[in-house]
Every structure is written in C-alpha cells, then in structure tokens.
Biopython code that builds the backbone (N, CA, C, O; Angstrom):
import numpy as np
from Bio.PDB.StructureBuilder import StructureBuilder

atoms = [
    (1, "UNK", "N", (0.833, -1.163, 0.000)),
    (1, "UNK", "CA", (0.000, 0.000, 0.000)),
    (1, "UNK", "C", (0.885, 1.235, 0.000)),
    (1, "UNK", "O", (1.782, 1.347, 0.836)),
    (2, "UNK", "N", (0.652, 2.165, -0.920)),
    (2, "UNK", "CA", (1.470, 3.361, -0.961)),
    (2, "UNK", "C", (0.735, 4.523, -0.312)),
    (2, "UNK", "O", (-0.491, 4.618, -0.376)),
    (3, "UNK", "N", (1.507, 5.402, 0.311)),
    (3, "UNK", "CA", (0.940, 6.600, 0.892)),
    (3, "UNK", "C", (0.994, 7.709, -0.130)),
    (3, "UNK", "O", (1.947, 7.808, -0.904)),
    (4, "UNK", "N", (-0.046, 8.558, -0.135)),
    (4, "UNK", "CA", (-0.025, 9.712, -1.013)),
    (4, "UNK", "C", (0.813, 10.794, -0.357)),
    (4, "UNK", "O", (0.635, 11.105, 0.821)),
    (5, "UNK", "N", (1.721, 11.359, -1.124)),
    (5, "UNK", "CA", (2.524, 12.455, -0.632)),
    (5, "UNK", "C", (2.182, 13.679, -1.452)),
    (5, "UNK", "O", (2.109, 13.605, -2.679)),
    (6, "UNK", "N", (1.975, 14.789, -0.799)),
    (6, "UNK", "CA", (1.737, 16.058, -1.493)),
    (6, "UNK", "C", (3.092, 16.686, -1.756)),
    (6, "UNK", "O", (3.918, 16.800, -0.850)),
    (7, "UNK", "N", (3.323, 17.095, -3.004)),
    (7, "UNK", "CA", (4.579, 17.707, -3.388)),
    (7, "UNK", "C", (4.405, 19.197, -3.570)),
    (7, "UNK", "O", (3.393, 19.648, -4.106)),
    (8, "UNK", "N", (5.384, 19.963, -3.128)),
    (8, "UNK", "CA", (5.378, 21.389, -3.420)),
    (8, "UNK", "C", (5.927, 21.565, -4.825)),
    (8, "UNK", "O", (6.523, 20.641, -5.379)),
    (9, "UNK", "N", (5.732, 22.740, -5.405)),
    (9, "UNK", "CA", (6.218, 22.988, -6.759)),
    (9, "UNK", "C", (7.741, 22.920, -6.850)),
    (9, "UNK", "O", (8.284, 22.733, -7.938)),
    (10, "UNK", "N", (8.431, 23.070, -5.729)),
    (10, "UNK", "CA", (9.889, 23.046, -5.764)),
    (10, "UNK", "C", (10.452, 21.642, -5.598)),
    (10, "UNK", "O", (11.598, 21.384, -5.967)),
    (11, "UNK", "N", (9.659, 20.738, -5.049)),
    (11, "UNK", "CA", (10.115, 19.363, -4.870)),
    (11, "UNK", "C", (10.005, 18.597, -6.180)),
    (11, "UNK", "O", (9.067, 18.795, -6.952)),
    (12, "UNK", "N", (10.956, 17.739, -6.416)),
    (12, "UNK", "CA", (10.907, 16.872, -7.586)),
    (12, "UNK", "C", (10.855, 15.439, -7.115)),
    (12, "UNK", "O", (11.717, 15.009, -6.349)),
    (13, "UNK", "N", (9.845, 14.678, -7.562)),
    (13, "UNK", "CA", (9.762, 13.270, -7.157)),
    (13, "UNK", "C", (10.802, 12.446, -7.914)),
    (13, "UNK", "O", (10.599, 12.092, -9.075)),
    (14, "UNK", "N", (11.899, 12.148, -7.258)),
    (14, "UNK", "CA", (13.016, 11.462, -7.893)),
    (14, "UNK", "C", (13.129, 10.048, -7.331)),
    (14, "UNK", "O", (12.995, 9.838, -6.126)),
    (15, "UNK", "N", (13.373, 9.088, -8.209)),
    (15, "UNK", "CA", (13.591, 7.696, -7.846)),
    (15, "UNK", "C", (12.424, 7.098, -7.063)),
    (15, "UNK", "O", (12.621, 6.345, -6.109)),
    (16, "UNK", "N", (11.220, 7.440, -7.474)),
    (16, "UNK", "CA", (10.043, 6.843, -6.867)),
    (16, "UNK", "C", (8.873, 6.952, -7.839)),
    (16, "UNK", "O", (8.832, 7.833, -8.698)),
    (17, "UNK", "N", (7.948, 6.058, -7.681)),
    (17, "UNK", "CA", (6.743, 6.116, -8.496)),
    (17, "UNK", "C", (5.780, 7.110, -7.853)),
    (17, "UNK", "O", (5.593, 7.112, -6.637)),
    (18, "UNK", "N", (5.177, 7.947, -8.678)),
    (18, "UNK", "CA", (4.211, 8.931, -8.190)),
    (18, "UNK", "C", (2.996, 8.927, -9.099)),
    (18, "UNK", "O", (3.074, 8.524, -10.260)),
    (19, "UNK", "N", (1.883, 9.377, -8.564)),
    (19, "UNK", "CA", (0.676, 9.544, -9.368)),
    (19, "UNK", "C", (0.690, 10.966, -9.923)),
    (19, "UNK", "O", (0.630, 11.933, -9.164)),
    (20, "UNK", "N", (0.769, 11.090, -11.250)),
    (20, "UNK", "CA", (0.800, 12.413, -11.884)),
    (20, "UNK", "C", (-0.341, 13.299, -11.404)),
    (20, "UNK", "O", (-0.148, 14.481, -11.117)),
    (21, "UNK", "N", (-1.506, 12.725, -11.323)),
    (21, "UNK", "CA", (-2.699, 13.483, -10.961)),
    (21, "UNK", "C", (-2.565, 14.145, -9.586)),
    (21, "UNK", "O", (-3.247, 15.131, -9.306)),
    (22, "UNK", "N", (-1.691, 13.608, -8.729)),
    (22, "UNK", "CA", (-1.511, 14.151, -7.387)),
    (22, "UNK", "C", (-0.432, 15.231, -7.304)),
    (22, "UNK", "O", (-0.234, 15.817, -6.240)),
    (23, "UNK", "N", (0.262, 15.502, -8.399)),
    (23, "UNK", "CA", (1.359, 16.470, -8.372)),
    (23, "UNK", "C", (0.901, 17.923, -8.483)),
    (23, "UNK", "O", (1.709, 18.839, -8.329)),
    (24, "UNK", "N", (-0.367, 18.136, -8.745)),
    (24, "UNK", "CA", (-0.907, 19.501, -8.769)),
    (24, "UNK", "C", (-2.357, 19.455, -8.317)),
    (24, "UNK", "O", (-3.029, 18.430, -8.434)),
    (25, "UNK", "N", (-2.820, 20.570, -7.805)),
    (25, "UNK", "CA", (-4.190, 20.678, -7.303)),
    (25, "UNK", "C", (-4.954, 21.718, -8.110)),
    (25, "UNK", "O", (-4.363, 22.633, -8.686)),
    (26, "UNK", "N", (-6.254, 21.569, -8.144)),
    (26, "UNK", "CA", (-7.107, 22.588, -8.759)),
    (26, "UNK", "C", (-7.122, 23.823, -7.869)),
    (26, "UNK", "O", (-7.082, 23.721, -6.643)),
    (27, "UNK", "N", (-7.182, 24.995, -8.506)),
    (27, "UNK", "CA", (-7.371, 26.249, -7.786)),
    (27, "UNK", "C", (-8.535, 26.990, -8.430)),
    (27, "UNK", "O", (-8.633, 27.062, -9.655)),
    (28, "UNK", "N", (-9.406, 27.535, -7.606)),
    (28, "UNK", "CA", (-10.615, 28.198, -8.086)),
    (28, "UNK", "C", (-10.270, 29.306, -9.087)),
    (28, "UNK", "O", (-9.404, 30.146, -8.840)),
    (29, "UNK", "N", (-10.976, 29.280, -10.227)),
    (29, "UNK", "CA", (-10.841, 30.303, -11.273)),
    (29, "UNK", "C", (-9.418, 30.443, -11.802)),
    (29, "UNK", "O", (-8.993, 31.543, -12.154)),
    (30, "UNK", "N", (-8.680, 29.340, -11.860)),
    (30, "UNK", "CA", (-7.272, 29.412, -12.263)),
    (30, "UNK", "C", (-6.862, 28.246, -13.155)),
    (30, "UNK", "O", (-7.522, 27.209, -13.222)),
    (31, "UNK", "N", (-5.750, 28.466, -13.829)),
    (31, "UNK", "CA", (-5.024, 27.405, -14.525)),
    (31, "UNK", "C", (-3.690, 27.278, -13.790)),
    (31, "UNK", "O", (-2.946, 28.251, -13.665)),
    (32, "UNK", "N", (-3.399, 26.084, -13.311)),
    (32, "UNK", "CA", (-2.167, 25.831, -12.569)),
    (32, "UNK", "C", (-1.274, 24.950, -13.435)),
    (32, "UNK", "O", (-1.746, 23.989, -14.043)),
    (33, "UNK", "N", (0.015, 25.275, -13.491)),
    (33, "UNK", "CA", (0.939, 24.422, -14.249)),
    (33, "UNK", "C", (2.121, 24.051, -13.372)),
    (33, "UNK", "O", (2.517, 24.788, -12.469)),
    (34, "UNK", "N", (2.669, 22.882, -13.670)),
    (34, "UNK", "CA", (3.850, 22.404, -12.961)),
    (34, "UNK", "C", (4.754, 21.689, -13.959)),
    (34, "UNK", "O", (4.356, 20.704, -14.582)),
    (35, "UNK", "N", (5.967, 22.195, -14.102)),
    (35, "UNK", "CA", (6.954, 21.573, -14.977)),
    (35, "UNK", "C", (7.429, 20.280, -14.323)),
    (35, "UNK", "O", (7.926, 20.287, -13.197)),
    (36, "UNK", "N", (7.270, 19.178, -15.039)),
    (36, "UNK", "CA", (7.715, 17.879, -14.540)),
    (36, "UNK", "C", (9.125, 17.591, -15.052)),
    (36, "UNK", "O", (9.960, 17.039, -14.335)),
    (37, "UNK", "N", (9.373, 17.975, -16.304)),
    (37, "UNK", "CA", (10.677, 17.742, -16.928)),
    (37, "UNK", "C", (10.936, 18.867, -17.921)),
    (37, "UNK", "O", (10.061, 19.219, -18.711)),
    (38, "UNK", "N", (12.142, 19.429, -17.878)),
    (38, "UNK", "CA", (12.507, 20.509, -18.787)),
    (38, "UNK", "C", (13.920, 20.237, -19.295)),
    (38, "UNK", "O", (14.908, 20.472, -18.600)),
    (39, "UNK", "N", (13.985, 19.742, -20.516)),
    (39, "UNK", "CA", (15.270, 19.403, -21.141)),
    (39, "UNK", "C", (15.388, 20.117, -22.478)),
    (39, "UNK", "O", (14.398, 20.610, -23.017)),
    (40, "UNK", "N", (16.596, 20.169, -23.006)),
    (40, "UNK", "CA", (16.802, 20.788, -24.304)),
    (40, "UNK", "C", (15.962, 20.091, -25.375)),
    (40, "UNK", "O", (15.517, 20.728, -26.330)),
    (41, "UNK", "N", (15.749, 18.791, -25.216)),
    (41, "UNK", "CA", (15.022, 18.003, -26.209)),
    (41, "UNK", "C", (13.499, 18.096, -26.077)),
    (41, "UNK", "O", (12.776, 17.694, -26.988)),
    (42, "UNK", "N", (13.005, 18.626, -24.945)),
    (42, "UNK", "CA", (11.558, 18.754, -24.799)),
    (42, "UNK", "C", (11.133, 19.006, -23.364)),
    (42, "UNK", "O", (11.953, 19.051, -22.446)),
    (43, "UNK", "N", (9.825, 19.170, -23.195)),
    (43, "UNK", "CA", (9.271, 19.442, -21.867)),
    (43, "UNK", "C", (8.072, 18.544, -21.588)),
    (43, "UNK", "O", (7.388, 18.079, -22.499)),
    (44, "UNK", "N", (7.842, 18.319, -20.307)),
    (44, "UNK", "CA", (6.651, 17.623, -19.842)),
    (44, "UNK", "C", (6.072, 18.517, -18.741)),
    (44, "UNK", "O", (6.739, 18.806, -17.747)),
    (45, "UNK", "N", (4.818, 18.949, -18.933)),
    (45, "UNK", "CA", (4.192, 19.879, -17.999)),
    (45, "UNK", "C", (2.814, 19.373, -17.616)),
    (45, "UNK", "O", (2.042, 18.925, -18.464)),
    (46, "UNK", "N", (2.517, 19.449, -16.333)),
    (46, "UNK", "CA", (1.221, 19.061, -15.803)),
    (46, "UNK", "C", (0.389, 20.326, -15.593)),
    (46, "UNK", "O", (0.880, 21.312, -15.043)),
    (47, "UNK", "N", (-0.863, 20.297, -16.028)),
    (47, "UNK", "CA", (-1.776, 21.434, -15.881)),
    (47, "UNK", "C", (-3.032, 21.005, -15.147)),
    (47, "UNK", "O", (-3.477, 19.865, -15.277)),
    (48, "UNK", "N", (-3.611, 21.932, -14.366)),
    (48, "UNK", "CA", (-4.921, 21.750, -13.749)),
    (48, "UNK", "C", (-5.754, 22.986, -14.092)),
    (48, "UNK", "O", (-5.401, 24.098, -13.698)),
    (49, "UNK", "N", (-6.848, 22.801, -14.816)),
    (49, "UNK", "CA", (-7.747, 23.879, -15.234)),
    (49, "UNK", "C", (-9.026, 23.804, -14.412)),
    (49, "UNK", "O", (-9.662, 22.751, -14.362)),
    (50, "UNK", "N", (-9.412, 24.898, -13.770)),
    (50, "UNK", "CA", (-10.715, 24.940, -13.126)),
    (50, "UNK", "C", (-11.778, 25.053, -14.221)),
    (50, "UNK", "O", (-11.491, 25.527, -15.321)),
    (51, "UNK", "N", (-12.992, 24.622, -13.925)),
    (51, "UNK", "CA", (-14.084, 24.664, -14.895)),
    (51, "UNK", "C", (-14.241, 26.072, -15.474)),
    (51, "UNK", "O", (-14.269, 27.061, -14.741)),
    (52, "UNK", "N", (-14.343, 26.139, -16.802)),
    (52, "UNK", "CA", (-14.527, 27.412, -17.493)),
    (52, "UNK", "C", (-13.235, 28.122, -17.855)),
    (52, "UNK", "O", (-13.256, 29.064, -18.647)),
    (53, "UNK", "N", (-12.110, 27.694, -17.294)),
    (53, "UNK", "CA", (-10.825, 28.323, -17.606)),
    (53, "UNK", "C", (-10.332, 27.844, -18.973)),
    (53, "UNK", "O", (-10.706, 26.769, -19.442)),
    (54, "UNK", "N", (-9.484, 28.663, -19.603)),
    (54, "UNK", "CA", (-9.044, 28.316, -20.949)),
    (54, "UNK", "C", (-7.663, 28.887, -21.257)),
    (54, "UNK", "O", (-7.146, 29.748, -20.545)),
    (55, "UNK", "N", (-7.094, 28.381, -22.329)),
    (55, "UNK", "CA", (-5.915, 28.976, -22.960)),
    (55, "UNK", "C", (-6.364, 29.429, -24.331)),
    (55, "UNK", "O", (-6.922, 28.643, -25.097)),
    (56, "UNK", "N", (-6.125, 30.695, -24.649)),
    (56, "UNK", "CA", (-6.576, 31.236, -25.926)),
    (56, "UNK", "C", (-5.788, 30.632, -27.088)),
    (56, "UNK", "O", (-4.733, 30.025, -26.902)),
    (57, "UNK", "N", (-6.325, 30.814, -28.277)),
    (57, "UNK", "CA", (-5.715, 30.237, -29.471)),
    (57, "UNK", "C", (-4.281, 30.737, -29.635)),
    (57, "UNK", "O", (-3.994, 31.926, -29.494)),
    (58, "UNK", "N", (-3.402, 29.802, -29.935)),
    (58, "UNK", "CA", (-1.988, 30.092, -30.152)),
    (58, "UNK", "C", (-1.387, 28.971, -31.000)),
    (58, "UNK", "O", (-2.061, 27.983, -31.291)),
    (59, "UNK", "N", (-0.144, 29.120, -31.389)),
    (59, "UNK", "CA", (0.569, 28.058, -32.109)),
    (59, "UNK", "C", (1.849, 27.736, -31.349)),
    (59, "UNK", "O", (2.307, 28.515, -30.513)),
    (60, "UNK", "N", (2.409, 26.585, -31.654)),
    (60, "UNK", "CA", (3.691, 26.164, -31.080)),
    (60, "UNK", "C", (4.530, 25.586, -32.220)),
    (60, "UNK", "O", (3.986, 25.000, -33.155)),
    (61, "UNK", "N", (5.823, 25.746, -32.148)),
    (61, "UNK", "CA", (6.677, 25.276, -33.245)),
    (61, "UNK", "C", (6.932, 23.772, -33.248)),
    (61, "UNK", "O", (7.629, 23.265, -34.127)),
    (62, "UNK", "N", (6.373, 23.052, -32.273)),
    (62, "UNK", "CA", (6.597, 21.609, -32.168)),
    (62, "UNK", "C", (5.276, 20.891, -31.935)),
    (62, "UNK", "O", (4.328, 21.472, -31.407)),
    (63, "UNK", "N", (5.220, 19.618, -32.333)),
    (63, "UNK", "CA", (4.053, 18.805, -31.992)),
    (63, "UNK", "C", (3.939, 18.712, -30.471)),
    (63, "UNK", "O", (4.941, 18.704, -29.756)),
    (64, "UNK", "N", (2.701, 18.641, -29.998)),
    (64, "UNK", "CA", (2.464, 18.503, -28.554)),
    (64, "UNK", "C", (1.441, 17.400, -28.330)),
    (64, "UNK", "O", (0.420, 17.334, -29.014)),
    (65, "UNK", "N", (1.723, 16.547, -27.377)),
    (65, "UNK", "CA", (0.820, 15.464, -27.001)),
    (65, "UNK", "C", (0.113, 15.871, -25.717)),
    (65, "UNK", "O", (0.762, 16.164, -24.713)),
    (66, "UNK", "N", (-1.229, 15.891, -25.747)),
    (66, "UNK", "CA", (-2.037, 16.210, -24.576)),
    (66, "UNK", "C", (-2.705, 14.925, -24.110)),
    (66, "UNK", "O", (-3.375, 14.245, -24.887)),
    (67, "UNK", "N", (-2.516, 14.595, -22.828)),
    (67, "UNK", "CA", (-3.164, 13.435, -22.214)),
    (67, "UNK", "C", (-4.052, 13.958, -21.092)),
    (67, "UNK", "O", (-3.564, 14.601, -20.163)),
    (68, "UNK", "N", (-5.357, 13.685, -21.175)),
    (68, "UNK", "CA", (-6.282, 14.113, -20.134)),
    (68, "UNK", "C", (-6.242, 13.074, -19.009)),
    (68, "UNK", "O", (-6.520, 11.894, -19.225)),
    (69, "UNK", "N", (-5.893, 13.532, -17.812)),
    (69, "UNK", "CA", (-5.757, 12.648, -16.651)),
    (69, "UNK", "C", (-7.011, 12.633, -15.791)),
    (69, "UNK", "O", (-7.267, 11.672, -15.066)),
    (70, "UNK", "N", (-7.797, 13.713, -15.879)),
    (70, "UNK", "CA", (-8.994, 13.856, -15.056)),
    (70, "UNK", "C", (-9.890, 14.894, -15.721)),
    (70, "UNK", "O", (-9.389, 15.896, -16.231)),
    (71, "UNK", "N", (-11.188, 14.680, -15.729)),
    (71, "UNK", "CA", (-12.125, 15.689, -16.205)),
    (71, "UNK", "C", (-12.379, 15.654, -17.701)),
    (71, "UNK", "O", (-12.272, 14.611, -18.347)),
    (72, "UNK", "N", (-12.724, 16.842, -18.245)),
    (72, "UNK", "CA", (-13.135, 16.927, -19.649)),
    (72, "UNK", "C", (-12.741, 18.285, -20.222)),
    (72, "UNK", "O", (-12.995, 19.327, -19.616)),
    (73, "UNK", "N", (-12.115, 18.257, -21.402)),
    (73, "UNK", "CA", (-11.642, 19.472, -22.062)),
    (73, "UNK", "C", (-12.199, 19.576, -23.471)),
    (73, "UNK", "O", (-12.478, 18.571, -24.125)),
    (74, "UNK", "N", (-12.353, 20.809, -23.922)),
    (74, "UNK", "CA", (-12.627, 21.074, -25.331)),
    (74, "UNK", "C", (-11.322, 21.589, -25.916)),
    (74, "UNK", "O", (-10.802, 22.620, -25.489)),
    (75, "UNK", "N", (-10.800, 20.866, -26.892)),
    (75, "UNK", "CA", (-9.557, 21.260, -27.552)),
    (75, "UNK", "C", (-9.891, 21.575, -29.001)),
    (75, "UNK", "O", (-10.441, 20.741, -29.721)),
    (76, "UNK", "N", (-9.552, 22.783, -29.415)),
    (76, "UNK", "CA", (-9.814, 23.220, -30.783)),
    (76, "UNK", "C", (-8.485, 23.302, -31.516)),
    (76, "UNK", "O", (-7.556, 23.976, -31.071)),
    (77, "UNK", "N", (-8.408, 22.605, -32.647)),
    (77, "UNK", "CA", (-7.199, 22.590, -33.469)),
    (77, "UNK", "C", (-7.596, 22.985, -34.881)),
    (77, "UNK", "O", (-8.413, 22.317, -35.515)),
    (78, "UNK", "N", (-7.016, 24.070, -35.368)),
    (78, "UNK", "CA", (-7.315, 24.580, -36.714)),
    (78, "UNK", "C", (-8.818, 24.696, -36.956)),
    (78, "UNK", "O", (-9.313, 24.329, -38.022)),
    (79, "UNK", "N", (-9.542, 25.211, -35.954)),
    (79, "UNK", "CA", (-10.971, 25.449, -36.087)),
    (79, "UNK", "C", (-11.862, 24.246, -35.821)),
    (79, "UNK", "O", (-13.085, 24.388, -35.806)),
    (80, "UNK", "N", (-11.291, 23.069, -35.610)),
    (80, "UNK", "CA", (-12.088, 21.867, -35.345)),
    (80, "UNK", "C", (-12.061, 21.562, -33.847)),
    (80, "UNK", "O", (-10.991, 21.374, -33.268)),
    (81, "UNK", "N", (-13.246, 21.514, -33.219)),
    (81, "UNK", "CA", (-13.341, 21.270, -31.777)),
    (81, "UNK", "C", (-13.504, 19.785, -31.471)),
    (81, "UNK", "O", (-14.241, 19.065, -32.145)),
    (82, "UNK", "N", (-12.794, 19.353, -30.438)),
    (82, "UNK", "CA", (-12.875, 17.973, -29.962)),
    (82, "UNK", "C", (-13.172, 17.996, -28.474)),
    (82, "UNK", "O", (-12.595, 18.798, -27.739)),
    (83, "UNK", "N", (-14.067, 17.123, -28.021)),
    (83, "UNK", "CA", (-14.261, 16.925, -26.590)),
    (83, "UNK", "C", (-13.373, 15.765, -26.184)),
    (83, "UNK", "O", (-13.486, 14.666, -26.727)),
    (84, "UNK", "N", (-12.496, 16.008, -25.236)),
    (84, "UNK", "CA", (-11.509, 15.016, -24.840)),
    (84, "UNK", "C", (-11.729, 14.703, -23.361)),
    (84, "UNK", "O", (-11.730, 15.600, -22.517)),
    (85, "UNK", "N", (-11.914, 13.421, -23.061)),
    (85, "UNK", "CA", (-12.251, 12.965, -21.722)),
    (85, "UNK", "C", (-11.074, 12.318, -21.011)),
    (85, "UNK", "O", (-10.045, 12.006, -21.611)),
    (86, "UNK", "N", (-11.262, 12.129, -19.714)),
    (86, "UNK", "CA", (-10.324, 11.417, -18.869)),
    (86, "UNK", "C", (-9.849, 10.137, -19.574)),
    (86, "UNK", "O", (-10.662, 9.331, -20.026)),
    (87, "UNK", "N", (-8.536, 9.964, -19.660)),
    (87, "UNK", "CA", (-7.973, 8.762, -20.271)),
    (87, "UNK", "C", (-7.723, 8.869, -21.763)),
    (87, "UNK", "O", (-7.166, 7.946, -22.358)),
    (88, "UNK", "N", (-8.124, 9.978, -22.385)),
    (88, "UNK", "CA", (-7.920, 10.156, -23.828)),
    (88, "UNK", "C", (-6.765, 11.115, -24.088)),
    (88, "UNK", "O", (-6.339, 11.860, -23.206)),
    (89, "UNK", "N", (-6.269, 11.076, -25.326)),
    (89, "UNK", "CA", (-5.157, 11.939, -25.727)),
    (89, "UNK", "C", (-5.398, 12.528, -27.107)),
    (89, "UNK", "O", (-6.195, 12.015, -27.893)),
    (90, "UNK", "N", (-4.695, 13.611, -27.381)),
    (90, "UNK", "CA", (-4.765, 14.289, -28.677)),
    (90, "UNK", "C", (-3.370, 14.793, -29.009)),
    (90, "UNK", "O", (-2.644, 15.252, -28.127)),
    (91, "UNK", "N", (-2.998, 14.708, -30.274)),
    (91, "UNK", "CA", (-1.762, 15.327, -30.740)),
    (91, "UNK", "C", (-2.130, 16.663, -31.381)),
    (91, "UNK", "O", (-2.959, 16.721, -32.289)),
    (92, "UNK", "N", (-1.505, 17.727, -30.899)),
    (92, "UNK", "CA", (-1.685, 19.046, -31.493)),
    (92, "UNK", "C", (-0.479, 19.278, -32.407)),
    (92, "UNK", "O", (0.643, 19.427, -31.922)),
    (93, "UNK", "N", (-0.701, 19.309, -33.718)),
    (93, "UNK", "CA", (0.420, 19.424, -34.658)),
    (93, "UNK", "C", (1.135, 20.772, -34.570)),
    (93, "UNK", "O", (0.531, 21.795, -34.248)),
    (94, "UNK", "N", (2.416, 20.746, -34.858)),
    (94, "UNK", "CA", (3.224, 21.965, -34.884)),
    (94, "UNK", "C", (2.627, 22.985, -35.844)),
    (94, "UNK", "O", (2.117, 22.634, -36.907)),
    (95, "UNK", "N", (2.700, 24.235, -35.456)),
    (95, "UNK", "CA", (2.305, 25.383, -36.283)),
    (95, "UNK", "C", (0.822, 25.442, -36.635)),
    (95, "UNK", "O", (0.429, 26.248, -37.478)),
    (96, "UNK", "N", (-0.012, 24.607, -36.010)),
    (96, "UNK", "CA", (-1.459, 24.668, -36.205)),
    (96, "UNK", "C", (-2.068, 25.416, -35.020)),
    (96, "UNK", "O", (-1.728, 25.115, -33.875)),
    (97, "UNK", "N", (-2.952, 26.375, -35.259)),
    (97, "UNK", "CA", (-3.557, 27.097, -34.138)),
    (97, "UNK", "C", (-4.409, 26.165, -33.291)),
    (97, "UNK", "O", (-5.158, 25.340, -33.813)),
    (98, "UNK", "N", (-4.284, 26.308, -31.971)),
    (98, "UNK", "CA", (-5.047, 25.468, -31.058)),
    (98, "UNK", "C", (-5.397, 26.252, -29.790)),
    (98, "UNK", "O", (-4.722, 27.216, -29.430)),
    (99, "UNK", "N", (-6.469, 25.812, -29.126)),
    (99, "UNK", "CA", (-6.930, 26.422, -27.883)),
    (99, "UNK", "C", (-7.512, 25.323, -27.011)),
    (99, "UNK", "O", (-7.902, 24.265, -27.505)),
    (100, "UNK", "N", (-7.567, 25.582, -25.704)),
    (100, "UNK", "CA", (-8.105, 24.603, -24.758)),
    (100, "UNK", "C", (-9.076, 25.295, -23.812)),
    (100, "UNK", "O", (-8.863, 26.439, -23.410)),
    (101, "UNK", "N", (-10.155, 24.578, -23.460)),
    (101, "UNK", "CA", (-11.128, 25.105, -22.511)),
    (101, "UNK", "C", (-11.620, 23.968, -21.625)),
    (101, "UNK", "O", (-11.840, 22.849, -22.091)),
    (102, "UNK", "N", (-11.788, 24.273, -20.338)),
    (102, "UNK", "CA", (-12.275, 23.287, -19.382)),
    (102, "UNK", "C", (-13.794, 23.224, -19.419)),
    (102, "UNK", "O", (-14.467, 24.111, -18.894)),
    (103, "UNK", "N", (-14.342, 22.174, -20.041)),
    (103, "UNK", "CA", (-15.789, 21.926, -20.024)),
    (103, "UNK", "C", (-16.180, 21.577, -18.593)),
    (103, "UNK", "O", (-17.179, 22.071, -18.071)),
    (104, "UNK", "N", (-15.380, 20.721, -17.967)),
    (104, "UNK", "CA", (-15.406, 20.414, -16.537)),
    (104, "UNK", "C", (-13.962, 20.624, -16.101)),
    (104, "UNK", "O", (-13.064, 20.599, -16.942)),
    (105, "UNK", "N", (-13.721, 20.825, -14.834)),
    (105, "UNK", "CA", (-12.322, 20.979, -14.439)),
    (105, "UNK", "C", (-11.551, 19.748, -14.912)),
    (105, "UNK", "O", (-12.060, 18.628, -14.875)),
    (106, "UNK", "N", (-10.318, 19.976, -15.355)),
    (106, "UNK", "CA", (-9.529, 18.860, -15.867)),
    (106, "UNK", "C", (-8.050, 19.043, -15.577)),
    (106, "UNK", "O", (-7.561, 20.155, -15.380)),
    (107, "UNK", "N", (-7.348, 17.900, -15.558)),
    (107, "UNK", "CA", (-5.898, 17.878, -15.458)),
    (107, "UNK", "C", (-5.360, 17.214, -16.714)),
    (107, "UNK", "O", (-5.917, 16.238, -17.217)),
    (108, "UNK", "N", (-4.262, 17.770, -17.203)),
    (108, "UNK", "CA", (-3.657, 17.199, -18.408)),
    (108, "UNK", "C", (-2.154, 17.195, -18.286)),
    (108, "UNK", "O", (-1.563, 18.000, -17.565)),
    (109, "UNK", "N", (-1.546, 16.268, -19.009)),
    (109, "UNK", "CA", (-0.113, 16.209, -19.146)),
    (109, "UNK", "C", (0.214, 16.625, -20.571)),
    (109, "UNK", "O", (-0.294, 16.039, -21.527)),
    (110, "UNK", "N", (1.063, 17.639, -20.711)),
    (110, "UNK", "CA", (1.466, 18.145, -22.021)),
    (110, "UNK", "C", (2.918, 17.754, -22.253)),
    (110, "UNK", "O", (3.805, 18.132, -21.487)),
    (111, "UNK", "N", (3.151, 16.993, -23.318)),
    (111, "UNK", "CA", (4.499, 16.576, -23.681)),
    (111, "UNK", "C", (4.863, 17.213, -25.010)),
    (111, "UNK", "O", (4.188, 16.995, -26.016)),
    (112, "UNK", "N", (5.940, 18.008, -25.013)),
    (112, "UNK", "CA", (6.384, 18.671, -26.235)),
    (112, "UNK", "C", (7.809, 18.236, -26.520)),
    (112, "UNK", "O", (8.699, 18.399, -25.686)),
    (113, "UNK", "N", (8.016, 17.682, -27.705)),
    (113, "UNK", "CA", (9.343, 17.220, -28.121)),
    (113, "UNK", "C", (9.890, 18.217, -29.139)),
    (113, "UNK", "O", (9.252, 18.489, -30.156)),
    (114, "UNK", "N", (11.056, 18.751, -28.864)),
    (114, "UNK", "CA", (11.668, 19.746, -29.755)),
    (114, "UNK", "C", (12.597, 19.036, -30.741)),
    (114, "UNK", "O", (13.764, 18.789, -30.436)),
    (115, "UNK", "N", (12.081, 18.717, -31.902)),
    (115, "UNK", "CA", (12.941, 18.097, -32.927)),
    (115, "UNK", "C", (12.344, 18.288, -34.287)),
    (115, "UNK", "O", (12.915, 17.840, -35.281)),
]
sb = StructureBuilder()
sb.init_structure("model")
sb.init_model(0)
sb.init_chain("A")
sb.init_seg("    ")
for serial, (resi, resn, name, xyz) in enumerate(atoms, 1):
    if name == "N":
        sb.init_residue(resn, " ", resi, " ")
    sb.init_atom(name, np.array(xyz, "f"), 0.0, 1.0, " ", f" {name:<3s}", serial, name[0])
structure = sb.get_structure()
C-alpha cells in the first residue's frame, strides 16, 4: 500500500513512483501548471484547469501530445473542436492554431518534443 505524498512545486519526485494526478491541485478560477521535466530536447508539464478556464488560441513550433488525466476538455485545433475525456489523448500538430477550454475541471499532461 502506498501513501499519497503532497509535493510542493519546488520538490521533484526522484527515484520513486508517483501519481501524476496528485502532483498539482485545482485552484478556483485558475489554470495551474507544474513543470515535470525541462530538457533541451523537450518538456513535460502538468496542468490543472478549473471549470470554465481556458488557454486562448496560439501556435507552437513543435508537436504537442495532450493526455487528459482527469475531467473533460474542449480542444480546438485549426478550427475543429474535440471533446476530450479522462484517459484520452490528442496530438496538437506543430504550427497549427489550437486552444483549450475546461468543459469540466480537468488535469492534463502536455508533452512537447523539440525536434
């Protein structure tokens, strides 16, 4: 049986198994992010969106993989909207405009590979 440990944003869970979903908490009327890994080759970032919160349309120079860990998001890519649920993933292609909105509060893992 494992105990849940709450991590601060400055702590890094090293040499142990952790539940991604427990590495960040929801905050009312906010989008919270936590960098899990930041390397020259890419980044892995955990986000928690409160219901109704969003990221406005933007582009990125690299493909990005979004994995929904909890809740439900509306992800719009090049004008096409997708409802993405807990346990599902979407690839947001490089240089394509995309936006995200919390239909219900949700947590996601964003993996961006720079190559």
